[in-house]
N, CA, C and O of each residue as an XYZ file, in Angstrom:
828
protein
N     107.952    137.497    133.462
C     107.845    137.289    131.732
C     109.210    138.397    131.602
O     109.321    139.421    132.276
N     110.027    137.998    130.748
C     111.072    139.185    130.650
C     110.838    139.861    129.189
O     110.492    139.221    128.197
N     111.064    141.148    129.218
C     110.391    142.171    128.237
C     111.966    142.820    127.473
O     112.785    143.572    128.001
N     111.994    142.222    126.097
C     113.139    142.586    125.597
C     112.904    144.257    124.763
O     111.950    145.035    124.735
N     114.232    144.285    124.181
C     114.044    145.719    123.183
C     113.004    145.487    122.077
O     112.286    146.384    121.635
N     112.972    143.731    121.512
C     112.054    144.130    120.480
C     110.444    143.932    120.431
O     109.543    144.023    119.597
N     110.659    143.495    122.294
C     108.917    143.492    122.668
C     108.730    144.800    122.724
O     107.580    145.223    122.609
N     109.710    145.613    122.893
C     109.017    147.180    123.220
C     108.916    147.982    121.964
O     108.200    148.982    121.917
N     109.690    147.521    120.839
C     109.891    148.241    119.816
C     108.560    147.888    118.753
O     108.205    148.679    117.878
N     108.017    146.791    118.955
C     107.327    146.174    118.553
C     106.043    146.982    118.980
O     105.149    147.022    118.135
N     105.811    147.683    120.269
C     104.627    148.408    120.729
C     104.829    149.755    120.259
O     103.932    150.322    119.635
N     105.702    150.202    120.455
C     106.184    151.682    119.810
C     106.023    151.569    118.405
O     105.808    152.760    118.182
N     105.959    150.955    117.141
C     105.731    150.773    116.084
C     104.132    150.709    115.738
O     103.469    151.579    115.174
N     103.729    149.539    116.193
C     102.189    150.163    116.812
C     101.613    151.309    116.884
O     100.571    151.694    116.353
N     102.316    151.826    117.548
C     101.495    153.212    118.217
C     101.914    154.083    117.690
O     101.328    155.115    118.019
N     103.056    154.298    116.645
C     102.988    155.390    115.448
C     101.845    155.841    114.693
O     101.305    156.899    114.371
N     101.696    154.546    114.539
C      99.784    154.817    113.617
C      98.659    155.409    114.481
O      97.461    155.237    114.253
N      99.245    156.228    115.648
C      97.982    156.734    116.194
C      98.597    158.299    116.554
O      98.004    159.326    116.885
N      99.949    158.033    116.356
C     100.390    159.547    115.792
C     100.194    160.453    114.673
O     100.801    160.245    113.623
N      99.213    161.673    114.830
C      98.778    162.541    113.553
C      99.918    163.001    112.821
O      99.560    163.416    111.719
N     101.163    163.090    113.005
C     102.420    163.550    112.578
C     102.383    162.893    111.042
O     102.366    163.231    109.858
N     102.382    161.593    111.989
C     102.856    160.560    111.317
C     102.342    159.514    110.663
O     103.020    158.546    110.315
N     100.752    159.681    110.394
C      99.744    159.458    109.063
C      99.613    160.457    108.595
O      99.025    160.260    107.531
N      99.857    161.768    108.761
C      99.291    162.622    107.682
C     100.130    163.477    106.495
O      99.748    164.202    105.577
N     101.685    162.966    107.037
C     102.603    163.557    106.282
C     103.485    162.521    106.159
O     103.539    161.889    107.214
N     104.420    161.953    105.043
C     105.046    160.876    103.866
C     106.063    160.543    105.513
O     106.579    161.466    106.143
N     106.143    159.265    105.880
C     106.549    159.145    107.165
C     107.201    157.527    107.011
O     106.557    156.531    106.680
N     108.675    157.592    107.357
C     109.050    156.396    107.391
C     109.930    156.029    109.023
O     110.167    156.920    109.840
N     110.332    154.484    109.242
C     110.835    154.005    110.524
C     111.604    153.221    110.162
O     111.346    152.303    109.383
N     112.829    153.487    110.739
C     113.899    152.948    110.399
C     114.768    152.273    111.746
O     115.483    152.923    112.508
N     114.504    150.811    111.815
C     115.602    150.345    113.334
C     116.828    150.563    112.965
O     117.176    150.760    111.801
N     117.452    150.544    113.800
C     118.791    150.550    114.077
C     119.218    151.128    113.180
O     119.754    150.439    112.312
N     119.179    152.545    112.994
C     120.115    153.444    112.381
C     121.088    154.099    112.741
O     121.026    154.772    113.770
N     122.215    154.051    111.971
C     123.390    154.502    112.420
C     123.883    155.846    112.174
O     123.470    156.466    111.194
N     124.697    156.333    112.942
C     124.768    157.975    112.843
C     125.671    158.432    113.374
O     125.841    157.974    114.504
N     126.591    159.402    112.960
C     127.723    160.093    113.377
C     128.784    158.507    113.235
O     129.454    157.761    113.948
N     128.473    158.630    112.196
C     130.084    157.477    111.305
C     129.886    156.157    111.731
O     130.770    155.301    111.709
N     128.897    156.007    112.066
C     128.501    154.526    113.103
C     128.875    154.997    114.551
O     129.015    153.936    115.158
N     129.051    155.764    115.205
C     129.971    155.746    116.759
C     128.531    155.264    117.580
O     128.525    154.805    118.722
N     127.473    155.454    116.834
C     126.068    155.534    118.038
C     125.067    154.842    116.506
O     125.188    154.947    115.285
N     124.178    154.192    117.371
C     122.684    153.760    116.272
C     121.791    153.548    117.190
O     121.887    152.824    118.182
N     120.755    154.312    116.779
C     119.256    155.109    117.454
C     118.672    153.920    117.538
O     119.149    153.243    116.627
N     117.579    153.046    118.385
C     116.935    152.010    118.045
C     115.250    152.813    116.726
O     114.323    152.592    115.947
N     115.562    153.172    117.011
C     113.927    153.578    115.960
C     114.470    155.020    115.167
O     114.829    155.850    116.002
N     114.578    155.397    114.039
C     114.422    156.644    113.399
C     113.109    156.631    112.760
O     112.769    155.795    111.923
N     112.367    157.616    113.199
C     110.972    158.299    112.462
C     111.397    159.625    111.543
O     111.883    160.657    112.005
N     111.240    159.484    110.785
C     111.997    160.470    109.473
C     110.833    160.610    108.662
O     110.358    159.655    108.047
N     110.174    162.192    108.627
C     108.990    163.205    108.294
C     109.455    164.778    107.989
O     110.470    165.403    107.681
N     108.411    164.948    108.204
C     109.004    166.712    108.148
C     110.230    167.095    109.236
O     110.846    168.158    109.177
N     110.477    166.050    110.237
C     111.171    166.154    111.135
C     112.201    164.655    111.101
O     112.104    163.704    110.326
N     113.127    164.851    112.172
C     113.437    163.364    112.585
C     113.642    163.003    113.850
O     114.280    163.754    114.587
N     113.202    161.955    114.249
C     112.461    161.843    115.205
C     113.288    160.361    115.891
O     113.205    159.229    115.416
N     114.090    160.782    117.142
C     114.930    159.428    117.875
C     113.946    158.627    118.748
O     113.202    159.221    119.528
N     113.935    157.488    118.646
C     113.352    156.323    120.060
C     114.879    155.662    120.228
O     115.455    154.954    119.402
N     115.414    156.139    121.658
C     116.140    154.961    122.184
C     115.603    154.122    123.578
O     115.433    154.668    124.669
N     115.402    152.847    123.328
C     115.307    151.751    124.267
C     115.911    151.437    125.109
O     117.052    151.201    124.711
N     115.744    151.192    126.727
C     116.270    150.383    127.175
C     115.521    149.416    128.294
O     114.960    149.693    129.355
N     115.671    148.600    127.844
C     114.623    147.267    128.610
C     115.430    146.978    129.937
O     116.457    147.545    130.308
N     114.841    146.127    130.468
C     114.964    145.484    131.853
C     116.526    145.325    132.334
O     117.224    145.798    133.230
N     116.687    144.435    131.288
C     118.378    144.067    131.157
C     119.687    144.920    130.475
O     120.866    144.576    130.554
N     119.161    146.113    129.791
C     120.147    146.848    129.759
C     121.296    147.602    130.881
O     121.185    147.611    132.107
N     122.082    148.034    130.302
C     122.654    149.369    131.332
C     122.640    150.506    130.508
O     122.541    150.524    129.281
N     122.779    151.735    131.509
C     123.078    152.838    131.144
C     124.046    153.728    130.664
O     124.115    154.903    130.306
N     125.076    152.333    130.838
C     126.525    153.033    130.727
C     126.975    153.776    129.467
O     127.842    154.639    129.599
N     126.259    153.414    127.762
C     126.362    153.957    126.861
C     125.518    155.360    126.695
O     125.676    156.212    125.821
N     124.828    155.359    127.496
C     124.027    156.588    127.123
C     124.510    157.944    127.172
O     124.165    158.711    126.273
N     125.395    158.414    128.264
C     126.039    159.511    127.676
C     126.179    160.219    126.329
O     125.779    161.284    125.857
N     127.116    158.902    125.791
C     127.706    159.191    124.469
C     126.702    159.092    123.555
O     126.834    159.706    122.497
N     125.197    158.092    123.853
C     124.334    158.195    122.747
C     123.766    159.534    122.652
O     123.519    160.045    121.559
N     123.449    160.398    124.302
C     122.842    161.278    124.510
C     123.775    162.407    123.129
O     123.172    162.726    122.104
N     125.164    162.828    123.373
C     126.015    163.329    122.883
C     125.477    163.629    121.387
O     125.055    164.689    120.926
N     125.665    162.014    120.603
C     125.207    161.961    118.890
C     124.205    162.257    118.965
O     123.917    163.177    118.199
N     123.022    161.717    119.892
C     121.435    161.881    118.887
C     121.440    163.388    119.334
O     120.667    163.935    118.547
N     121.819    164.120    120.013
C     121.492    165.467    120.213
C     121.863    166.447    119.200
O     121.305    167.541    119.115
N     123.319    165.847    118.010
C     123.020    166.628    117.200
C     122.532    166.122    115.875
O     123.031    166.597    114.855
N     121.553    165.152    115.793
C     120.686    164.709    114.810
C     119.712    164.773    114.542
O     119.347    164.862    113.370
N     118.642    164.742    115.927
C     117.391    164.559    116.074
C     116.657    165.757    116.526
O     117.098    166.346    117.513
N     115.193    166.362    115.714
C     114.688    166.977    116.409
C     113.708    166.885    117.471
O     113.153    167.831    118.031
N     113.565    165.761    117.672
C     112.760    165.527    118.886
C     113.629    164.058    119.335
O     114.506    163.547    118.639
N     113.132    163.516    120.711
C     113.893    162.604    121.145
C     113.458    161.992    122.205
O     113.541    162.734    123.184
N     112.883    160.616    122.528
C     112.668    160.275    123.298
C     112.874    158.727    123.929
O     112.631    157.694    123.306
N     113.338    158.800    125.198
C     113.854    157.900    125.918
C     112.851    156.996    126.077
O     111.917    157.595    126.610
N     112.562    155.825    125.880
C     111.604    154.668    126.388
C     112.949    153.555    127.543
O     113.993    153.028    127.159
N     112.528    153.555    128.502
C     112.994    153.086    129.878
C     112.073    152.187    130.539
O     110.921    152.511    130.828
N     112.742    150.706    130.848
C     111.896    149.554    131.790
C     112.128    150.641    132.978
O     113.031    151.429    133.258
N     111.021    150.338    133.472
C     110.763    151.485    134.916
C     112.105    151.395    135.917
O     112.462    152.480    136.376
N     112.867    150.245    136.294
C     113.794    150.044    136.816
C     115.014    150.828    136.764
O     115.805    151.067    137.676
N     115.040    151.217    135.451
C     115.881    152.517    134.940
C     115.249    153.830    134.814
O     115.768    154.497    133.919
N     114.173    154.483    135.506
C     113.282    155.581    135.539
C     114.062    156.628    136.292
O     114.433    157.599    135.634
N     114.360    156.579    137.541
C     114.997    157.556    138.313
C     116.548    158.200    138.255
O     116.991    159.308    138.559
N     117.113    157.076    137.764
C     118.389    157.427    136.933
C     118.380    158.346    136.126
O     118.903    159.366    136.573
N     117.876    158.444    134.774
C     117.914    158.909    133.679
C     118.183    159.758    133.317
O     118.925    160.150    132.416
N     117.083    160.489    134.583
C     116.706    162.548    134.573
C     117.898    162.909    134.392
O     117.948    163.616    133.386
N     119.083    162.748    134.960
C     120.208    163.372    135.333
C     120.977    163.164    134.010
O     121.919    163.892    133.699
N     120.507    162.068    133.187
C     121.501    161.645    132.186
C     120.832    162.600    130.507
O     121.367    163.149    129.545
N     119.879    162.419    130.821
C     119.162    163.310    129.662
C     119.130    164.874    129.378
O     119.194    165.478    130.449
N     119.048    165.782    128.214
C     118.473    166.833    128.545
C     117.120    166.926    128.846
O     116.314    166.004    128.718
N     116.832    168.245    129.318
C     115.333    168.840    129.726
C     114.761    168.627    128.357
O     113.997    167.707    128.650
N     114.632    168.759    127.449
C     113.646    168.275    125.932
C     113.628    167.048    125.499
O     113.074    166.853    124.417
N     114.373    165.626    126.402
C     113.911    164.983    125.451
C     112.750    164.312    126.300
O     112.575    164.396    127.516
N     111.975    163.604    125.326
C     110.751    163.076    126.265
C     111.012    161.904    126.476
O     111.660    161.130    125.772
N     110.162    161.613    128.150
C     110.751    160.268    128.752
C     109.316    159.391    128.648
O     108.206    159.844    128.924
N     109.685    157.677    128.065
C     108.108    157.073    128.034
C     108.943    155.824    129.001
O     110.092    155.425    128.813
N     107.976    155.368    130.068
C     108.597    154.148    131.378
C     107.509    153.019    130.689
O     106.391    153.305    130.261
N     108.148    151.631    130.697
C     107.532    150.588    130.181
C     107.364    149.608    132.066
O     108.140    149.760    133.010
N     106.512    148.983    132.039
C     106.334    148.231    132.633
C     105.227    146.573    132.267
O     104.304    146.324    131.491
N     105.988    145.786    133.318
C     104.847    144.379    132.803
C     103.929    144.117    133.943
O     104.396    144.334    135.061
N     102.505    143.618    133.845
C     101.914    142.931    134.625
C     101.083    142.209    133.616
O     100.654    142.569    132.520
N     100.925    140.619    134.565
C     100.334    139.811    134.100
C     100.179    139.728    132.781
O      99.140    139.672    132.124
N     101.631    139.723    132.341
C     102.610    139.221    130.804
C     101.382    140.226    129.785
O     100.859    139.760    128.773
N     101.106    141.591    130.295
C     101.249    142.365    129.407
C     102.152    144.063    129.747
O     102.274    144.773    130.745
N     102.497    144.123    128.700
C     103.544    145.211    128.781
C     102.471    146.117    128.410
O     101.472    145.961    127.708
N     103.138    147.538    129.349
C     102.498    149.386    129.686
C     103.643    149.746    128.859
O     104.729    149.167    128.842
N     103.287    150.773    128.168
C     104.200    152.635    127.886
C     103.689    153.349    128.474
O     102.486    153.138    128.321
N     103.920    154.512    129.417
C     103.087    155.373    130.102
C     104.409    156.533    129.454
O     105.610    156.281    129.558
N     103.860    157.765    128.815
C     104.546    159.266    129.230
C     104.860    159.749    130.569
O     104.050    160.129    131.415
N     106.178    159.689    130.669
C     106.568    160.451    131.692
C     106.421    161.858    131.626
O     105.587    162.586    132.163
N     107.617    162.187    130.684
C     107.259    163.743    130.392
C     107.358    163.813    129.217
O     108.170    163.050    128.694
N     106.627    164.685    128.406
C     106.654    165.596    127.342
C     107.968    165.999    127.300
O     108.679    166.392    128.226
N     108.356    165.789    125.497
C     109.432    166.734    124.795
C     109.002    168.177    124.294
O     107.937    168.793    124.259
N     110.391    168.453    123.902
C     110.614    169.825    123.544
C     111.444    169.654    122.025
O     111.935    168.597    121.629
N     111.467    170.854    121.355
C     111.889    170.380    120.190
C     113.449    170.995    120.401
O     113.741    171.832    121.256
N     114.678    170.204    119.124
C     116.121    170.497    119.866
C     116.247    171.253    118.848
O     115.983    171.025    117.668
N     116.865    172.610    119.589
C     117.112    174.270    118.881
C     118.785    174.169    118.592
O     119.284    175.086    117.940
N     119.634    173.095    119.056
C     121.115    172.963    118.669
C     121.012    171.653    117.780
O     121.305    170.615    118.374
N     120.705    171.557    116.677
C     121.185    170.599    115.563
C     122.522    170.988    114.881
O     122.851    172.056    114.365
N     123.332    169.601    115.047
C     124.695    170.162    114.382
C     124.501    169.386    112.789
O     124.306    168.202    112.515
N     124.646    170.602    111.899
C     124.420    170.652    110.174
C     125.160    169.698    109.780
O     124.724    168.728    109.160
N     126.931    169.949    110.247
C     127.941    169.182    109.694
C     127.331    167.755    110.174
O     127.106    167.019    109.213
N     127.059    167.277    111.252
C     126.843    165.743    111.327
C     125.839    165.399    110.276
O     126.081    164.590    109.380
N     124.550    166.120    110.427
C     123.310    165.749    109.511
C     123.436    165.612    108.601
O     122.791    164.691    108.100
N     124.665    166.696    107.418
C     125.173    166.332    106.405
C     125.742    164.756    106.234
O     125.478    164.002    105.297
N     126.532    164.487    107.314
C     127.218    162.976    106.952
C     126.043    161.562    107.221
O     126.444    160.411    107.388
N     124.682    161.928    107.216
C     123.537    161.218    107.446
C     123.472    160.323    105.810
O     122.925    159.221    105.776
N     124.093    160.948    104.505
C     124.001    161.119    103.272
C     125.173    160.150    103.028
O     126.235    160.042    103.642
N     124.680    159.451    101.931
C     125.758    158.510    100.988
C     126.696    158.967    100.549
O     126.886    160.090    101.017
N     127.384    158.683     99.892
C     128.380    159.472     98.927
C     127.572    160.020     97.538
O     127.553    161.179     97.121
N     127.028    159.036     97.055
C     126.726    159.193     95.703
C     125.037    160.299     95.821
O     124.485    160.823     94.853
N     124.633    160.365     97.088
C     123.607    160.793     97.104
C     124.050    162.891     97.664
O     123.251    163.808     97.476
N     125.496    163.066     98.326
C     126.019    163.967     98.443
C     126.545    164.313     96.913
O     126.222    165.455     96.584
N     127.148    163.717     96.086
C     127.592    164.359     94.447
C     125.432    164.638     93.760
O     125.035    165.556     93.043
N     124.832    163.824     94.177
C     123.420    164.268     93.517
C     123.346    165.471     93.693
O     123.277    166.396     92.884
N     123.365    165.445     94.989
C     122.892    166.730     95.838
C     123.437    168.313     95.326
O     122.754    169.276     94.978
N     124.778    168.190     95.415
C     125.414    169.259     94.694
C     125.308    169.306     93.272
O     125.549    170.443     92.868
N     125.081    168.628     92.509
C     124.378    168.952     91.063
C     123.035    169.758     91.032
O     122.836    170.769     90.359
N     122.171    169.160     91.849
C     120.651    170.127     91.879
C     120.681    171.489     92.805
O     119.934    172.452     92.629
N     121.522    171.401     93.658
C     121.319    172.473     94.455
C     122.972    173.730     94.533
O     123.074    174.751     95.212
N     123.890    173.193     93.695
C     124.690    174.197     93.997
C     125.426    174.559     92.724
O     124.601    174.425     91.821
N     126.616    174.966     92.208
C     127.026    175.509     90.798
C     128.366    174.604     90.605
O     129.010    174.374     89.581
N     128.538    174.223     91.784
C     130.177    173.271     91.655
C     129.722    172.092     90.716
O     128.684    171.431     90.692
N     131.126    172.055     89.777
C     130.815    170.960     88.879
C     132.075    170.348     88.235
O     132.205    169.503     87.349
N     133.143    171.195     89.118
C     134.138    170.350     89.321
C     135.017    170.038     90.702
O     134.983    170.695     91.742
N     135.618    169.143     90.489
C     136.661    168.799     91.479
C     136.078    167.988     92.358
O     136.879    167.591     93.204
N     134.999    167.590     92.485
C     133.875    166.749     93.605
C     134.750    165.524     93.758
O     135.177    165.127     94.843
N     135.073    164.741     92.138
C     135.017    163.560     92.468
C     135.800    162.696     92.923
O     135.681    161.472     92.983
N     137.121    163.799     93.447
C     138.271    162.828     94.291
C     137.761    162.988     95.339
O     138.162    162.079     96.066
N     136.852    163.854     96.054
C     136.449    164.179     97.364
C     136.387    162.935     97.992
O     136.057    161.889     97.432
N     136.785    163.087     99.439
C     135.791    162.116    100.351
C     135.300    162.539    101.034
O     135.582    163.541    101.692
N     133.866    161.464    101.080
C     132.514    162.364    101.795
C     132.604    163.254    102.797
O     131.771    164.155    102.693
N     133.439    163.344    103.895
C     133.585    164.582    104.657
C     134.137    165.558    104.081
O     134.260    166.472    104.897
N     134.561    165.848    103.011
C     135.160    166.739    101.969
C     133.660    167.449    101.206
O     133.206    168.570    100.972
N     133.180    165.682    100.969
C     131.469    166.416    100.134
C     130.599    166.659    101.242
O     129.482    167.062    100.916
N     130.774    166.546    102.237
C     129.390    166.851    102.950
C     129.870    168.698    103.564
O     129.036    169.515    103.953
N     131.796    169.014    103.464
C     131.823    170.502    103.451
C     131.931    171.328    102.320
O     132.464    172.437    102.362
N     131.420    170.801    101.261
C     131.023    171.128    100.150
C     129.738    171.952    100.396
O     129.396    173.123    100.555
N     129.126    170.503    100.333
C     127.329    171.238    100.664
C     127.207    172.079    101.817
O     126.429    173.029    101.718
N     127.839    171.908    102.912
C     127.472    172.865    104.029
C     128.038    173.986    103.617
O     127.894    174.945    104.375
N     128.730    174.182    102.497
C     129.359    175.450    102.933
C     128.714    176.286    101.280
O     128.909    177.465    100.984
N     128.091    175.454    100.595
C     127.858    175.936     99.466
C     126.043    176.136     98.897
O     125.587    176.668     97.885
N     125.231    175.311    100.292
C     123.857    175.692    100.495
C     123.861    176.146    101.970
O     124.773    175.934    102.770
N     122.737    176.787    102.208
C     122.530    177.605    103.482
C     122.086    176.467    104.159
O     121.200    175.646    103.919
N     123.077    176.633    105.257
C     122.580    175.504    106.512
C     121.099    175.407    106.959
O     120.605    174.283    107.043
N     120.359    176.495    107.251
C     119.170    175.770    107.820
C     118.044    175.001    106.783
O     116.928    174.609    107.123
N     118.766    174.881    105.178
C     118.186    173.919    104.325
C     119.017    172.263    104.431
O     118.453    171.178    104.294
N     119.889    172.403    104.599
C     120.669    170.833    104.857
C     119.895    169.911    105.485
O     119.830    168.846    104.872
N     118.873    169.998    107.192
C     117.915    169.147    107.317
C     117.233    168.789    106.426
O     117.190    167.609    106.078
N     116.513    169.785    105.834
C     115.352    169.486    105.053
C     115.626    168.708    103.692
O     114.909    167.910    103.089
N     116.809    169.165    103.422
C     117.410    167.771    102.220
C     117.621    166.811    102.475
O     117.395    165.847    101.743
N     118.147    166.756    103.646
C     118.914    165.154    104.079
C     117.662    164.789    104.646
O     118.073    163.814    105.274
N     116.305    164.836    104.932
C     115.203    164.206    104.997
C     114.486    163.449    104.385
O     114.017    162.331    104.600
N     114.419    164.629    103.087
C     114.068    164.189    101.943
C     114.758    163.317    101.258
O     114.183    162.587    100.452
N     115.902    163.256    101.432
C     116.761    162.885    100.703
C     116.640    160.994    101.302
O     116.386    160.003    100.617
N     116.891    161.074    102.571
C     116.349    159.509    103.286
C     115.475    158.828    103.234
O     115.505    157.601    103.328
N     114.507    159.539    103.069
C     112.924    159.212    102.421
C     112.876    158.695    100.851
O     112.031    157.913    100.417
N     114.112    159.375     99.971
C     114.195    158.611     98.661
C     114.758    156.930     98.717
O     114.459    156.023     97.940
N     115.653    156.884     99.897
C     116.195    156.122     99.581
C     115.851    154.491     98.982
O     115.221    153.907     99.864
N     115.981    153.951     98.253
C     115.494    152.501     97.918
C     116.164    151.334     98.117
O     115.521    150.286     98.066
N     117.540    151.310     98.373
C     118.318    150.302     98.709
C     118.335    150.323     99.965
O     119.354    149.745    100.344
N     117.417    150.885    101.246
C     117.153    150.976    102.440
C     116.095    150.033    103.190
O     114.965    149.944    102.709
N     116.395    149.398    104.238
C     114.959    148.691    104.840
C     114.153    149.805    105.727
O     114.618    150.605    106.539
N     113.229    149.668    105.447
C     112.748    150.945    105.864
C     111.174    150.692    106.480
O     111.079    149.497    106.202
N     110.132    150.971    107.007
C     108.892    151.284    106.801
C     108.162    152.735    106.657
O     108.236    153.872    107.123
N     107.473    152.035    105.791
C     106.195    153.225    105.342
C     105.315    153.685    105.867
O     104.460    152.806    105.755
N     104.954    154.349    106.305
C     103.470    154.569    107.198
C     102.571    155.101    106.165
O     102.920    156.069    105.490
N     101.170    154.393    105.966
C     100.535    155.157    105.177
C      98.959    155.277    105.978
O      98.805    154.465    106.890
N      98.047    156.021    105.759
C      96.775    156.305    106.055
C      96.433    155.774    104.456
O      96.997    156.090    103.409
N      95.019    154.625    104.744
C      94.490    154.106    103.499
C      92.980    153.875    103.811
O      92.748    152.681    104.005
N      92.434    154.280    103.862
C      90.681    153.803    104.168
C      90.475    154.067    105.691
O      89.653    153.506    106.417
N      91.376    155.025    106.034
C      91.197    155.244    107.670
C      92.041    154.600    108.284
O      92.464    155.037    109.354
N      92.446    153.532    107.817
C      93.824    152.563    108.624
C      94.931    153.093    107.944
O      95.261    153.452    106.814
N      95.554    152.958    109.554
C      97.195    153.014    109.251
C      98.216    151.231    108.752
O      98.117    150.067    109.141
N      98.803    151.706    108.082
C      99.434    150.511    107.943
C     100.938    150.978    107.389
O     101.219    151.944    106.678
N     101.728    150.047    107.911
C     103.267    150.246    107.285
C     103.567    148.736    106.855
O     103.406    147.583    107.256
N     104.174    149.558    105.651
C     104.695    148.503    104.489
C     105.750    148.386    104.756
O     106.068    149.322    105.489
N     107.001    147.364    104.478
C     107.612    147.175    104.521
C     108.303    146.075    102.792
O     107.525    145.304    102.228
N     109.698    146.260    102.308
C     110.658    147.459    102.865
C     110.120    148.832    102.397
O     108.955    149.032    102.054
N     110.854    149.516    102.417
C     110.800    150.839    101.442
C     110.845    150.508    100.225
O     110.814    151.372     99.349
């Protein structure tokens, strides 16, 4: 039995309903989220009070892109989990930071098993300039209006310049919180919303 990314993704989505942090606070799940101006794409992003990233490497995948992905993911995500098929397990530890969580995937008798191999820690080196660029241009303008006194000269700015305006006019430690809340409010975005209803966890698509 071949195990593909979508098989692993389906199990992870189901497991999210068992995570207390995900069901007790407003949480959205985004598949294939672009970051760093599209240079990298995280397999699954989970956004609530933090931004959690999940990168999947199936048996058929290579680890060739992982070093660049690590560089980009380290800028954005508060926590990171690498989910790898067992054939990659011995190789990944030297490619990822010590704060990343690691889960291994195995298959036996046509059943897929995911096992935690290393618990993760919090990322202490977020890149605020990269995080603010997760926002769309109109979102940046709205945030400028809400959180700053800037009222002139912003309409002609590029997205990058708007990001610089935000980071220079808002306390930098507040940027991740503001960005997370804006991403959760996005309407024209296909995202699953994790909800707790009558003791059962449900995922509603789209957001």
